PDB file with SEQRES, HELIX, SHEET and CRYST1 records, atoms N, CA, C and O in Angstrom:
SEQRES   1 A   83  UNK UNK UNK UNK UNK UNK UNK UNK UNK UNK UNK UNK UNK          
SEQRES   2 A   83  UNK UNK UNK UNK UNK UNK UNK UNK UNK UNK UNK UNK UNK          
SEQRES   3 A   83  UNK UNK UNK UNK UNK UNK UNK UNK UNK UNK UNK UNK UNK          
SEQRES   4 A   83  UNK UNK UNK UNK UNK UNK UNK UNK UNK UNK UNK UNK UNK          
SEQRES   5 A   83  UNK UNK UNK UNK UNK UNK UNK UNK UNK UNK UNK UNK UNK          
SEQRES   6 A   83  UNK UNK UNK UNK UNK UNK UNK UNK UNK UNK UNK UNK UNK          
SEQRES   7 A   83  UNK UNK UNK UNK UNK                                          
HELIX    1 AA1 UNK A    2  UNK A   33  1                                  32    
HELIX    2 AA2 UNK A   36  UNK A   39  1                                   4    
HELIX    3 AA3 UNK A   42  UNK A   44  5                                   3    
HELIX    4 AA4 UNK A   50  UNK A   58  1                                   9    
HELIX    5 AA5 UNK A   67  UNK A   82  1                                  16    
CRYST1    1.000    1.000    1.000  90.00  90.00  90.00 P 1           1          
ATOM      1  N   UNK A   1      35.491   0.168  12.869  1.00  0.00           N  
ATOM      2  CA  UNK A   1      35.384   0.880  11.628  1.00  0.00           C  
ATOM      3  C   UNK A   1      34.114   0.521  10.907  1.00  0.00           C  
ATOM      4  O   UNK A   1      33.367   1.402  10.481  1.00  0.00           O  
ATOM      5  N   UNK A   2      33.855  -0.783  10.761  1.00  0.00           N  
ATOM      6  CA  UNK A   2      32.654  -1.199  10.007  1.00  0.00           C  
ATOM      7  C   UNK A   2      31.397  -0.768  10.724  1.00  0.00           C  
ATOM      8  O   UNK A   2      30.412  -0.427  10.070  1.00  0.00           O  
ATOM      9  N   UNK A   3      31.395  -0.770  12.062  1.00  0.00           N  
ATOM     10  CA  UNK A   3      30.212  -0.362  12.802  1.00  0.00           C  
ATOM     11  C   UNK A   3      30.015   1.153  12.632  1.00  0.00           C  
ATOM     12  O   UNK A   3      28.868   1.601  12.609  1.00  0.00           O  
ATOM     13  N   UNK A   4      31.077   1.957  12.512  1.00  0.00           N  
ATOM     14  CA  UNK A   4      30.927   3.363  12.294  1.00  0.00           C  
ATOM     15  C   UNK A   4      30.288   3.624  10.894  1.00  0.00           C  
ATOM     16  O   UNK A   4      29.419   4.487  10.770  1.00  0.00           O  
ATOM     17  N   UNK A   5      30.696   2.919   9.904  1.00  0.00           N  
ATOM     18  CA  UNK A   5      30.209   3.043   8.497  1.00  0.00           C  
ATOM     19  C   UNK A   5      28.643   2.644   8.520  1.00  0.00           C  
ATOM     20  O   UNK A   5      27.798   3.331   7.946  1.00  0.00           O  
ATOM     21  N   UNK A   6      28.365   1.571   9.176  1.00  0.00           N  
ATOM     22  CA  UNK A   6      26.980   1.119   9.220  1.00  0.00           C  
ATOM     23  C   UNK A   6      26.117   2.159   9.930  1.00  0.00           C  
ATOM     24  O   UNK A   6      25.001   2.445   9.498  1.00  0.00           O  
ATOM     25  N   UNK A   7      26.643   2.731  11.035  1.00  0.00           N  
ATOM     26  CA  UNK A   7      25.934   3.773  11.827  1.00  0.00           C  
ATOM     27  C   UNK A   7      25.691   5.018  10.970  1.00  0.00           C  
ATOM     28  O   UNK A   7      24.610   5.605  10.998  1.00  0.00           O  
ATOM     29  N   UNK A   8      26.739   5.414  10.194  1.00  0.00           N  
ATOM     30  CA  UNK A   8      26.615   6.636   9.338  1.00  0.00           C  
ATOM     31  C   UNK A   8      25.582   6.357   8.284  1.00  0.00           C  
ATOM     32  O   UNK A   8      24.756   7.226   8.006  1.00  0.00           O  
ATOM     33  N   UNK A   9      25.586   5.190   7.685  1.00  0.00           N  
ATOM     34  CA  UNK A   9      24.613   4.887   6.646  1.00  0.00           C  
ATOM     35  C   UNK A   9      23.202   4.857   7.189  1.00  0.00           C  
ATOM     36  O   UNK A   9      22.265   5.309   6.531  1.00  0.00           O  
ATOM     37  N   UNK A  10      23.045   4.317   8.412  1.00  0.00           N  
ATOM     38  CA  UNK A  10      21.721   4.280   9.042  1.00  0.00           C  
ATOM     39  C   UNK A  10      21.212   5.672   9.317  1.00  0.00           C  
ATOM     40  O   UNK A  10      20.034   5.969   9.115  1.00  0.00           O  
ATOM     41  N   UNK A  11      22.108   6.528   9.782  1.00  0.00           N  
ATOM     42  CA  UNK A  11      21.697   7.942  10.090  1.00  0.00           C  
ATOM     43  C   UNK A  11      21.318   8.646   8.804  1.00  0.00           C  
ATOM     44  O   UNK A  11      20.372   9.433   8.798  1.00  0.00           O  
ATOM     45  N   UNK A  12      22.031   8.387   7.707  1.00  0.00           N  
ATOM     46  CA  UNK A  12      21.758   9.035   6.443  1.00  0.00           C  
ATOM     47  C   UNK A  12      20.381   8.587   5.895  1.00  0.00           C  
ATOM     48  O   UNK A  12      19.626   9.381   5.333  1.00  0.00           O  
ATOM     49  N   UNK A  13      20.100   7.329   6.076  1.00  0.00           N  
ATOM     50  CA  UNK A  13      18.782   6.785   5.680  1.00  0.00           C  
ATOM     51  C   UNK A  13      17.674   7.368   6.482  1.00  0.00           C  
ATOM     52  O   UNK A  13      16.605   7.666   5.949  1.00  0.00           O  
ATOM     53  N   UNK A  14      17.905   7.540   7.770  1.00  0.00           N  
ATOM     54  CA  UNK A  14      16.877   8.101   8.657  1.00  0.00           C  
ATOM     55  C   UNK A  14      16.581   9.520   8.257  1.00  0.00           C  
ATOM     56  O   UNK A  14      15.417   9.918   8.205  1.00  0.00           O  
ATOM     57  N   UNK A  15      17.600  10.288   7.973  1.00  0.00           N  
ATOM     58  CA  UNK A  15      17.398  11.685   7.542  1.00  0.00           C  
ATOM     59  C   UNK A  15      16.684  11.716   6.143  1.00  0.00           C  
ATOM     60  O   UNK A  15      15.835  12.571   5.890  1.00  0.00           O  
ATOM     61  N   UNK A  16      17.056  10.764   5.259  1.00  0.00           N  
ATOM     62  CA  UNK A  16      16.511  10.739   3.944  1.00  0.00           C  
ATOM     63  C   UNK A  16      14.999  10.470   3.968  1.00  0.00           C  
ATOM     64  O   UNK A  16      14.264  11.036   3.158  1.00  0.00           O  
ATOM     65  N   UNK A  17      14.541   9.643   4.853  1.00  0.00           N  
ATOM     66  CA  UNK A  17      13.157   9.209   4.881  1.00  0.00           C  
ATOM     67  C   UNK A  17      12.357   9.876   5.968  1.00  0.00           C  
ATOM     68  O   UNK A  17      11.193   9.528   6.165  1.00  0.00           O  
ATOM     69  N   UNK A  18      12.940  10.832   6.689  1.00  0.00           N  
ATOM     70  CA  UNK A  18      12.239  11.530   7.798  1.00  0.00           C  
ATOM     71  C   UNK A  18      11.032  12.254   7.327  1.00  0.00           C  
ATOM     72  O   UNK A  18      10.014  12.193   8.017  1.00  0.00           O  
ATOM     73  N   UNK A  19      11.042  12.956   6.187  1.00  0.00           N  
ATOM     74  CA  UNK A  19       9.947  13.672   5.695  1.00  0.00           C  
ATOM     75  C   UNK A  19       8.789  12.724   5.278  1.00  0.00           C  
ATOM     76  O   UNK A  19       7.611  12.967   5.539  1.00  0.00           O  
ATOM     77  N   UNK A  20       9.221  11.620   4.606  1.00  0.00           N  
ATOM     78  CA  UNK A  20       8.248  10.596   4.160  1.00  0.00           C  
ATOM     79  C   UNK A  20       7.558  10.000   5.358  1.00  0.00           C  
ATOM     80  O   UNK A  20       6.339   9.832   5.324  1.00  0.00           O  
ATOM     81  N   UNK A  21       8.288   9.664   6.440  1.00  0.00           N  
ATOM     82  CA  UNK A  21       7.648   9.091   7.622  1.00  0.00           C  
ATOM     83  C   UNK A  21       6.703  10.034   8.326  1.00  0.00           C  
ATOM     84  O   UNK A  21       5.638   9.618   8.782  1.00  0.00           O  
ATOM     85  N   UNK A  22       7.088  11.345   8.426  1.00  0.00           N  
ATOM     86  CA  UNK A  22       6.236  12.362   9.033  1.00  0.00           C  
ATOM     87  C   UNK A  22       4.956  12.503   8.219  1.00  0.00           C  
ATOM     88  O   UNK A  22       3.870  12.574   8.794  1.00  0.00           O  
ATOM     89  N   UNK A  23       5.064  12.544   6.875  1.00  0.00           N  
ATOM     90  CA  UNK A  23       3.901  12.696   6.024  1.00  0.00           C  
ATOM     91  C   UNK A  23       2.981  11.462   6.133  1.00  0.00           C  
ATOM     92  O   UNK A  23       1.762  11.615   6.208  1.00  0.00           O  
ATOM     93  N   UNK A  24       3.539  10.267   6.141  1.00  0.00           N  
ATOM     94  CA  UNK A  24       2.752   9.062   6.250  1.00  0.00           C  
ATOM     95  C   UNK A  24       2.041   9.031   7.612  1.00  0.00           C  
ATOM     96  O   UNK A  24       0.859   8.698   7.694  1.00  0.00           O  
ATOM     97  N   UNK A  25       2.768   9.380   8.667  1.00  0.00           N  
ATOM     98  CA  UNK A  25       2.121   9.416   9.997  1.00  0.00           C  
ATOM     99  C   UNK A  25       0.940  10.412  10.042  1.00  0.00           C  
ATOM    100  O   UNK A  25      -0.114  10.118  10.606  1.00  0.00           O  
ATOM    101  N   UNK A  26       1.140  11.562   9.451  1.00  0.00           N  
ATOM    102  CA  UNK A  26       0.103  12.563   9.484  1.00  0.00           C  
ATOM    103  C   UNK A  26      -1.111  12.091   8.641  1.00  0.00           C  
ATOM    104  O   UNK A  26      -2.256  12.298   9.044  1.00  0.00           O  
ATOM    105  N   UNK A  27      -0.867  11.481   7.517  1.00  0.00           N  
ATOM    106  CA  UNK A  27      -2.026  10.956   6.714  1.00  0.00           C  
ATOM    107  C   UNK A  27      -2.733   9.770   7.473  1.00  0.00           C  
ATOM    108  O   UNK A  27      -3.954   9.637   7.390  1.00  0.00           O  
ATOM    109  N   UNK A  28      -2.016   8.981   8.154  1.00  0.00           N  
ATOM    110  CA  UNK A  28      -2.644   7.881   8.899  1.00  0.00           C  
ATOM    111  C   UNK A  28      -3.519   8.425  10.066  1.00  0.00           C  
ATOM    112  O   UNK A  28      -4.612   7.935  10.350  1.00  0.00           O  
ATOM    113  N   UNK A  29      -2.961   9.463  10.711  1.00  0.00           N  
ATOM    114  CA  UNK A  29      -3.750  10.056  11.818  1.00  0.00           C  
ATOM    115  C   UNK A  29      -5.045  10.722  11.273  1.00  0.00           C  
ATOM    116  O   UNK A  29      -6.130  10.577  11.835  1.00  0.00           O  
ATOM    117  N   UNK A  30      -4.877  11.423  10.201  1.00  0.00           N  
ATOM    118  CA  UNK A  30      -6.032  12.063   9.516  1.00  0.00           C  
ATOM    119  C   UNK A  30      -7.073  11.051   9.103  1.00  0.00           C  
ATOM    120  O   UNK A  30      -8.267  11.255   9.322  1.00  0.00           O  
ATOM    121  N   UNK A  31      -6.618   9.939   8.493  1.00  0.00           N  
ATOM    122  CA  UNK A  31      -7.557   8.896   8.049  1.00  0.00           C  
ATOM    123  C   UNK A  31      -8.259   8.240   9.189  1.00  0.00           C  
ATOM    124  O   UNK A  31      -9.424   7.859   9.078  1.00  0.00           O  
ATOM    125  N   UNK A  32      -7.544   8.098  10.314  1.00  0.00           N  
ATOM    126  CA  UNK A  32      -8.164   7.516  11.543  1.00  0.00           C  
ATOM    127  C   UNK A  32      -9.201   8.436  12.064  1.00  0.00           C  
ATOM    128  O   UNK A  32     -10.299   8.000  12.414  1.00  0.00           O  
ATOM    129  N   UNK A  33      -8.890   9.715  12.128  1.00  0.00           N  
ATOM    130  CA  UNK A  33      -9.848  10.714  12.625  1.00  0.00           C  
ATOM    131  C   UNK A  33     -11.125  10.762  11.721  1.00  0.00           C  
ATOM    132  O   UNK A  33     -12.250  10.940  12.189  1.00  0.00           O  
ATOM    133  N   UNK A  34     -10.868  10.592  10.419  1.00  0.00           N  
ATOM    134  CA  UNK A  34     -11.970  10.642   9.429  1.00  0.00           C  
ATOM    135  C   UNK A  34     -12.823   9.396   9.409  1.00  0.00           C  
ATOM    136  O   UNK A  34     -13.876   9.381   8.771  1.00  0.00           O  
ATOM    137  N   UNK A  35     -12.378   8.310  10.119  1.00  0.00           N  
ATOM    138  CA  UNK A  35     -13.172   7.116  10.216  1.00  0.00           C  
ATOM    139  C   UNK A  35     -12.837   6.081   9.142  1.00  0.00           C  
ATOM    140  O   UNK A  35     -13.597   5.133   8.943  1.00  0.00           O  
ATOM    141  N   UNK A  36     -11.730   6.247   8.459  1.00  0.00           N  
ATOM    142  CA  UNK A  36     -11.355   5.267   7.410  1.00  0.00           C  
ATOM    143  C   UNK A  36     -11.143   3.905   7.992  1.00  0.00           C  
ATOM    144  O   UNK A  36     -11.545   2.920   7.371  1.00  0.00           O  
ATOM    145  N   UNK A  37     -10.541   3.787   9.137  1.00  0.00           N  
ATOM    146  CA  UNK A  37     -10.274   2.449   9.762  1.00  0.00           C  
ATOM    147  C   UNK A  37     -11.639   1.834  10.194  1.00  0.00           C  
ATOM    148  O   UNK A  37     -11.816   0.618  10.127  1.00  0.00           O  
ATOM    149  N   UNK A  38     -12.536   2.631  10.608  1.00  0.00           N  
ATOM    150  CA  UNK A  38     -13.873   2.097  11.002  1.00  0.00           C  
ATOM    151  C   UNK A  38     -14.617   1.587   9.759  1.00  0.00           C  
ATOM    152  O   UNK A  38     -15.329   0.585   9.826  1.00  0.00           O  
ATOM    153  N   UNK A  39     -14.444   2.298   8.601  1.00  0.00           N  
ATOM    154  CA  UNK A  39     -15.177   1.954   7.400  1.00  0.00           C  
ATOM    155  C   UNK A  39     -14.590   0.696   6.782  1.00  0.00           C  
ATOM    156  O   UNK A  39     -15.245   0.066   5.951  1.00  0.00           O  
ATOM    157  N   UNK A  40     -13.437   0.329   7.142  1.00  0.00           N  
ATOM    158  CA  UNK A  40     -12.739  -0.843   6.474  1.00  0.00           C  
ATOM    159  C   UNK A  40     -12.578  -2.043   7.415  1.00  0.00           C  
ATOM    160  O   UNK A  40     -11.587  -2.766   7.311  1.00  0.00           O  
ATOM    161  N   UNK A  41     -13.486  -2.261   8.288  1.00  0.00           N  
ATOM    162  CA  UNK A  41     -13.435  -3.383   9.165  1.00  0.00           C  
ATOM    163  C   UNK A  41     -13.516  -4.724   8.390  1.00  0.00           C  
ATOM    164  O   UNK A  41     -14.302  -4.860   7.452  1.00  0.00           O  
ATOM    165  N   UNK A  42     -12.736  -5.651   8.780  1.00  0.00           N  
ATOM    166  CA  UNK A  42     -12.688  -6.965   8.055  1.00  0.00           C  
ATOM    167  C   UNK A  42     -14.060  -7.614   7.946  1.00  0.00           C  
ATOM    168  O   UNK A  42     -14.407  -8.184   6.912  1.00  0.00           O  
ATOM    169  N   UNK A  43     -14.848  -7.523   9.038  1.00  0.00           N  
ATOM    170  CA  UNK A  43     -16.128  -8.165   9.037  1.00  0.00           C  
ATOM    171  C   UNK A  43     -17.103  -7.586   7.947  1.00  0.00           C  
ATOM    172  O   UNK A  43     -17.965  -8.292   7.422  1.00  0.00           O  
ATOM    173  N   UNK A  44     -16.928  -6.337   7.654  1.00  0.00           N  
ATOM    174  CA  UNK A  44     -17.834  -5.667   6.674  1.00  0.00           C  
ATOM    175  C   UNK A  44     -17.375  -5.868   5.244  1.00  0.00           C  
ATOM    176  O   UNK A  44     -18.168  -5.659   4.326  1.00  0.00           O  
ATOM    177  N   UNK A  45     -16.120  -6.269   5.007  1.00  0.00           N  
ATOM    178  CA  UNK A  45     -15.672  -6.465   3.623  1.00  0.00           C  
ATOM    179  C   UNK A  45     -16.182  -7.772   3.026  1.00  0.00           C  
ATOM    180  O   UNK A  45     -16.477  -8.723   3.749  1.00  0.00           O  
ATOM    181  N   UNK A  46     -16.279  -7.806   1.750  1.00  0.00           N  
ATOM    182  CA  UNK A  46     -16.655  -8.998   1.031  1.00  0.00           C  
ATOM    183  C   UNK A  46     -15.540  -9.388   0.071  1.00  0.00           C  
ATOM    184  O   UNK A  46     -14.878  -8.540  -0.529  1.00  0.00           O  
ATOM    185  N   UNK A  47     -15.354 -10.700  -0.053  1.00  0.00           N  
ATOM    186  CA  UNK A  47     -14.361 -11.180  -1.004  1.00  0.00           C  
ATOM    187  C   UNK A  47     -14.757 -10.889  -2.412  1.00  0.00           C  
ATOM    188  O   UNK A  47     -15.943 -10.884  -2.740  1.00  0.00           O  
ATOM    189  N   UNK A  48     -13.774 -10.644  -3.262  1.00  0.00           N  
ATOM    190  CA  UNK A  48     -14.026 -10.453  -4.706  1.00  0.00           C  
ATOM    191  C   UNK A  48     -14.241 -11.862  -5.320  1.00  0.00           C  
ATOM    192  O   UNK A  48     -13.432 -12.774  -5.152  1.00  0.00           O  
ATOM    193  N   UNK A  49     -15.377 -11.982  -6.038  1.00  0.00           N  
ATOM    194  CA  UNK A  49     -15.634 -13.271  -6.670  1.00  0.00           C  
ATOM    195  C   UNK A  49     -14.793 -13.433  -7.879  1.00  0.00           C  
ATOM    196  O   UNK A  49     -14.190 -12.472  -8.357  1.00  0.00           O  
ATOM    197  N   UNK A  50     -14.737 -14.649  -8.398  1.00  0.00           N  
ATOM    198  CA  UNK A  50     -13.996 -14.903  -9.630  1.00  0.00           C  
ATOM    199  C   UNK A  50     -14.575 -14.187 -10.797  1.00  0.00           C  
ATOM    200  O   UNK A  50     -13.849 -13.764 -11.696  1.00  0.00           O  
ATOM    201  N   UNK A  51     -15.917 -14.037 -10.804  1.00  0.00           N  
ATOM    202  CA  UNK A  51     -16.580 -13.291 -11.929  1.00  0.00           C  
ATOM    203  C   UNK A  51     -16.214 -11.808 -11.852  1.00  0.00           C  
ATOM    204  O   UNK A  51     -15.986 -11.164 -12.876  1.00  0.00           O  
ATOM    205  N   UNK A  52     -16.159 -11.258 -10.599  1.00  0.00           N  
ATOM    206  CA  UNK A  52     -15.813  -9.825 -10.491  1.00  0.00           C  
ATOM    207  C   UNK A  52     -14.324  -9.634 -10.855  1.00  0.00           C  
ATOM    208  O   UNK A  52     -13.970  -8.644 -11.496  1.00  0.00           O  
ATOM    209  N   UNK A  53     -13.490 -10.538 -10.467  1.00  0.00           N  
ATOM    210  CA  UNK A  53     -12.086 -10.404 -10.843  1.00  0.00           C  
ATOM    211  C   UNK A  53     -11.888 -10.503 -12.411  1.00  0.00           C  
ATOM    212  O   UNK A  53     -11.103  -9.760 -13.001  1.00  0.00           O  
ATOM    213  N   UNK A  54     -12.583 -11.386 -12.995  1.00  0.00           N  
ATOM    214  CA  UNK A  54     -12.423 -11.529 -14.454  1.00  0.00           C  
ATOM    215  C   UNK A  54     -12.982 -10.264 -15.190  1.00  0.00           C  
ATOM    216  O   UNK A  54     -12.487  -9.870 -16.245  1.00  0.00           O  
ATOM    217  N   UNK A  55     -14.013  -9.665 -14.593  1.00  0.00           N  
ATOM    218  CA  UNK A  55     -14.529  -8.425 -15.179  1.00  0.00           C  
ATOM    219  C   UNK A  55     -13.477  -7.260 -15.005  1.00  0.00           C  
ATOM    220  O   UNK A  55     -13.366  -6.407 -15.885  1.00  0.00           O  
ATOM    221  N   UNK A  56     -12.746  -7.235 -13.920  1.00  0.00           N  
ATOM    222  CA  UNK A  56     -11.690  -6.232 -13.752  1.00  0.00           C  
ATOM    223  C   UNK A  56     -10.592  -6.416 -14.779  1.00  0.00           C  
ATOM    224  O   UNK A  56     -10.059  -5.426 -15.281  1.00  0.00           O  
ATOM    225  N   UNK A  57     -10.238  -7.636 -15.108  1.00  0.00           N  
ATOM    226  CA  UNK A  57      -9.234  -7.966 -16.129  1.00  0.00           C  
ATOM    227  C   UNK A  57      -9.800  -7.570 -17.524  1.00  0.00           C  
ATOM    228  O   UNK A  57      -9.084  -6.990 -18.340  1.00  0.00           O  
ATOM    229  N   UNK A  58     -11.028  -7.876 -17.774  1.00  0.00           N  
ATOM    230  CA  UNK A  58     -11.651  -7.587 -19.077  1.00  0.00           C  
ATOM    231  C   UNK A  58     -11.715  -6.072 -19.346  1.00  0.00           C  
ATOM    232  O   UNK A  58     -11.464  -5.593 -20.451  1.00  0.00           O  
ATOM    233  N   UNK A  59     -12.066  -5.349 -18.272  1.00  0.00           N  
ATOM    234  CA  UNK A  59     -12.199  -3.884 -18.419  1.00  0.00           C  
ATOM    235  C   UNK A  59     -10.869  -3.168 -18.473  1.00  0.00           C  
ATOM    236  O   UNK A  59     -10.831  -1.968 -18.741  1.00  0.00           O  
ATOM    237  N   UNK A  60      -9.739  -3.894 -18.217  1.00  0.00           N  
ATOM    238  CA  UNK A  60      -8.450  -3.250 -18.248  1.00  0.00           C  
ATOM    239  C   UNK A  60      -8.000  -2.590 -16.998  1.00  0.00           C  
ATOM    240  O   UNK A  60      -6.946  -1.956 -16.964  1.00  0.00           O  
ATOM    241  N   UNK A  61      -8.813  -2.732 -15.925  1.00  0.00           N  
ATOM    242  CA  UNK A  61      -8.432  -2.168 -14.602  1.00  0.00           C  
ATOM    243  C   UNK A  61      -7.246  -2.908 -14.035  1.00  0.00           C  
ATOM    244  O   UNK A  61      -6.390  -2.327 -13.368  1.00  0.00           O  
ATOM    245  N   UNK A  62      -7.205  -4.219 -14.312  1.00  0.00           N  
ATOM    246  CA  UNK A  62      -6.034  -5.006 -13.906  1.00  0.00           C  
ATOM    247  C   UNK A  62      -5.326  -5.423 -15.177  1.00  0.00           C  
ATOM    248  O   UNK A  62      -5.936  -5.669 -16.217  1.00  0.00           O  
ATOM    249  N   UNK A  63      -3.979  -5.493 -15.044  1.00  0.00           N  
ATOM    250  CA  UNK A  63      -3.216  -5.844 -16.252  1.00  0.00           C  
ATOM    251  C   UNK A  63      -1.872  -5.199 -16.177  1.00  0.00           C  
ATOM    252  O   UNK A  63      -1.465  -4.679 -15.138  1.00  0.00           O  
ATOM    253  N   UNK A  64      -1.172  -5.237 -17.309  1.00  0.00           N  
ATOM    254  CA  UNK A  64       0.125  -4.574 -17.390  1.00  0.00           C  
ATOM    255  C   UNK A  64       0.283  -3.640 -18.517  1.00  0.00           C  
ATOM    256  O   UNK A  64       1.402  -3.302 -18.903  1.00  0.00           O  
ATOM    257  N   UNK A  65      -0.853  -3.198 -19.077  1.00  0.00           N  
ATOM    258  CA  UNK A  65      -0.757  -2.354 -20.273  1.00  0.00           C  
ATOM    259  C   UNK A  65      -0.359  -0.895 -19.942  1.00  0.00           C  
ATOM    260  O   UNK A  65       0.307  -0.233 -20.738  1.00  0.00           O  
ATOM    261  N   UNK A  66      -0.784  -0.402 -18.741  1.00  0.00           N  
ATOM    262  CA  UNK A  66      -0.420   0.924 -18.337  1.00  0.00           C  
ATOM    263  C   UNK A  66       0.165   0.884 -16.923  1.00  0.00           C  
ATOM    264  O   UNK A  66      -0.025  -0.090 -16.195  1.00  0.00           O  
ATOM    265  N   UNK A  67       0.848   1.903 -16.557  1.00  0.00           N  
ATOM    266  CA  UNK A  67       1.436   1.928 -15.199  1.00  0.00           C  
ATOM    267  C   UNK A  67       0.338   1.889 -14.148  1.00  0.00           C  
ATOM    268  O   UNK A  67       0.521   1.280 -13.094  1.00  0.00           O  
ATOM    269  N   UNK A  68      -0.785   2.518 -14.406  1.00  0.00           N  
ATOM    270  CA  UNK A  68      -1.882   2.519 -13.451  1.00  0.00           C  
ATOM    271  C   UNK A  68      -2.475   1.154 -13.286  1.00  0.00           C  
ATOM    272  O   UNK A  68      -2.737   0.719 -12.164  1.00  0.00           O  
ATOM    273  N   UNK A  69      -2.695   0.454 -14.404  1.00  0.00           N  
ATOM    274  CA  UNK A  69      -3.315  -0.894 -14.324  1.00  0.00           C  
ATOM    275  C   UNK A  69      -2.305  -1.870 -13.638  1.00  0.00           C  
ATOM    276  O   UNK A  69      -2.716  -2.767 -12.903  1.00  0.00           O  
ATOM    277  N   UNK A  70      -1.066  -1.692 -13.874  1.00  0.00           N  
ATOM    278  CA  UNK A  70      -0.052  -2.495 -13.325  1.00  0.00           C  
ATOM    279  C   UNK A  70      -0.011  -2.292 -11.760  1.00  0.00           C  
ATOM    280  O   UNK A  70       0.137  -3.250 -11.002  1.00  0.00           O  
ATOM    281  N   UNK A  71      -0.146  -1.034 -11.329  1.00  0.00           N  
ATOM    282  CA  UNK A  71      -0.224  -0.711  -9.929  1.00  0.00           C  
ATOM    283  C   UNK A  71      -1.436  -1.312  -9.272  1.00  0.00           C  
ATOM    284  O   UNK A  71      -1.346  -1.852  -8.169  1.00  0.00           O  
ATOM    285  N   UNK A  72      -2.614  -1.223  -9.962  1.00  0.00           N  
ATOM    286  CA  UNK A  72      -3.810  -1.842  -9.450  1.00  0.00           C  
ATOM    287  C   UNK A  72      -3.642  -3.358  -9.346  1.00  0.00           C  
ATOM    288  O   UNK A  72      -4.151  -3.962  -8.401  1.00  0.00           O  
ATOM    289  N   UNK A  73      -2.962  -3.972 -10.268  1.00  0.00           N  
ATOM    290  CA  UNK A  73      -2.824  -5.417 -10.325  1.00  0.00           C  
ATOM    291  C   UNK A  73      -1.929  -5.809  -9.119  1.00  0.00           C  
ATOM    292  O   UNK A  73      -2.239  -6.758  -8.398  1.00  0.00           O  
ATOM    293  N   UNK A  74      -0.841  -5.083  -8.915  1.00  0.00           N  
ATOM    294  CA  UNK A  74       0.093  -5.429  -7.811  1.00  0.00           C  
ATOM    295  C   UNK A  74      -0.617  -5.302  -6.474  1.00  0.00           C  
ATOM    296  O   UNK A  74      -0.478  -6.193  -5.636  1.00  0.00           O  
ATOM    297  N   UNK A  75      -1.388  -4.214  -6.230  1.00  0.00           N  
ATOM    298  CA  UNK A  75      -2.127  -4.014  -5.014  1.00  0.00           C  
ATOM    299  C   UNK A  75      -3.193  -5.071  -4.862  1.00  0.00           C  
ATOM    300  O   UNK A  75      -3.389  -5.610  -3.773  1.00  0.00           O  
ATOM    301  N   UNK A  76      -3.891  -5.377  -5.958  1.00  0.00           N  
ATOM    302  CA  UNK A  76      -5.005  -6.404  -5.904  1.00  0.00           C  
ATOM    303  C   UNK A  76      -4.420  -7.774  -5.499  1.00  0.00           C  
ATOM    304  O   UNK A  76      -4.931  -8.426  -4.588  1.00  0.00           O  
ATOM    305  N   UNK A  77      -3.360  -8.196  -6.177  1.00  0.00           N  
ATOM    306  CA  UNK A  77      -2.790  -9.530  -5.948  1.00  0.00           C  
ATOM    307  C   UNK A  77      -2.150  -9.608  -4.614  1.00  0.00           C  
ATOM    308  O   UNK A  77      -2.196 -10.656  -3.971  1.00  0.00           O  
ATOM    309  N   UNK A  78      -1.533  -8.508  -4.151  1.00  0.00           N  
ATOM    310  CA  UNK A  78      -0.923  -8.479  -2.798  1.00  0.00           C  
ATOM    311  C   UNK A  78      -2.062  -8.650  -1.739  1.00  0.00           C  
ATOM    312  O   UNK A  78      -1.937  -9.393  -0.765  1.00  0.00           O  
ATOM    313  N   UNK A  79      -3.134  -7.940  -1.987  1.00  0.00           N  
ATOM    314  CA  UNK A  79      -4.267  -8.053  -1.006  1.00  0.00           C  
ATOM    315  C   UNK A  79      -4.885  -9.462  -0.993  1.00  0.00           C  
ATOM    316  O   UNK A  79      -5.300  -9.968   0.050  1.00  0.00           O  
ATOM    317  N   UNK A  80      -4.931 -10.061  -2.153  1.00  0.00           N  
ATOM    318  CA  UNK A  80      -5.475 -11.478  -2.218  1.00  0.00           C  
ATOM    319  C   UNK A  80      -4.539 -12.404  -1.417  1.00  0.00           C  
ATOM    320  O   UNK A  80      -5.010 -13.287  -0.700  1.00  0.00           O  
ATOM    321  N   UNK A  81      -3.293 -12.216  -1.531  1.00  0.00           N  
ATOM    322  CA  UNK A  81      -2.328 -13.119  -0.837  1.00  0.00           C  
ATOM    323  C   UNK A  81      -2.319 -12.897   0.648  1.00  0.00           C  
ATOM    324  O   UNK A  81      -2.046 -13.834   1.397  1.00  0.00           O  
ATOM    325  N   UNK A  82      -2.607 -11.688   1.115  1.00  0.00           N  
ATOM    326  CA  UNK A  82      -2.547 -11.397   2.524  1.00  0.00           C  
ATOM    327  C   UNK A  82      -3.780 -11.625   3.273  1.00  0.00           C  
ATOM    328  O   UNK A  82      -3.755 -11.652   4.503  1.00  0.00           O  
ATOM    329  N   UNK A  83      -4.939 -11.802   2.559  1.00  0.00           N  
ATOM    330  CA  UNK A  83      -6.188 -11.990   3.263  1.00  0.00           C  
ATOM    331  C   UNK A  83      -6.448 -13.436   3.536  1.00  0.00           C  
ATOM    332  O   UNK A  83      -7.470 -13.778   4.130  1.00  0.00           O  
TER     333      UNK A  83                                                      
END                                                                             
């Protein structure tokens, strides 16, 4: 019984996110064809210096005052942690 419930929930989730997955796959393929992956090679990227980061905070691009700045902050700090 529990396995059937889990299977039904899994199938519902798969259907719910099918369009999202198809759209994401299409965007990734388009970006690859456009050369985005080539343009973002790790060897070509430079680390953000402490001065540059403080400037982003001062200008309000990073922070929590707006939804957009909060999103930028989350992406920026996640990137810092993963690199």
